[in-house]
C-alpha positions, 0 to 999 in steps of 0.5 A: 357087079363083080363080073361087070367090073371083071369085064371092065378091067379085062377091057382095060388090060386088053389095051396096049398100056405100054404104048399108052404110057410111052405117049401119055398126054392129056386126052390120050385115051379119048383120042386113041380110043374114042369109045373108051369113055362111053364103055367106061360110063356104061360099065360103071352105070351097070355096076352101080345099078347092080350094087344098088339092087343088091342093097349096097351103098350109093355115093357120088364119086368125083372123076379123075386123079389128082395125084398123077397123070400116069399109071404104073403096074409096078407101083400098083403091085407095090401097094395092092395086098396079096391074098396071102397077106396077114392082118399085121401086114394089112394094118401096116400097109393101110397105115402107110396111107394114113388109113386106120384099122377101121378103114381096113375093116370097112374096105374089107366089107366090099367083099360082101358081093362077088366071086373070086378066082381059085388062084386066090385061095389054093395056097390055103387049101393045099400049102398053107405057110409052105407046109404042104398042108391045108389051112387048119382054120378053114371049116371042114365042109367049106374046105370040101366045097372049095376043094371040089371047085379049085382042085390041086393043080387045077385052073387057077383062073376059074372064077366062081368062089363066092366071096361070102354065103350071100354073094349077090347081096350087100350085107355083113355076111362076109364078116360072119363067114370069117368068124365061122371059119368060112372066109375066102 
């Protein structure tokens, strides 16, 4: 599922978003990119099927936005937490949107399936808190595995870091791994 969503978002990133934003109007995407609706629906159907096969929850999601007719990368960057975000920051960020700690924990559980990129973890492996040293809270054998996959000065775009020990199954392993110092 994560790879399917990665492909979907890669497709979205390949679109000329600056040109879209400059001329955004109702039906802009469907007129400018007639296949986009088919592609999005197809990708989402595949992702939902993969999610269901892995034991993940299923629910109906209404399409469309009620809050805006535009999208902004700058605005998105303001609200998307960094992999370096600590719990205090995340709790504060969620509270700005009237979301609770329970909501934060529930959303964190979505990391039960999929893979991450090396750039999301290298700071913990080689320069935790600007110390030039690894994060001492990472379980040593797990860190060795990550060191091999994401070497210092390696390609940060390498994808393949499992988000938990069971990346193909929607379960609570993500939380168990965090408790056992094997959290991504």
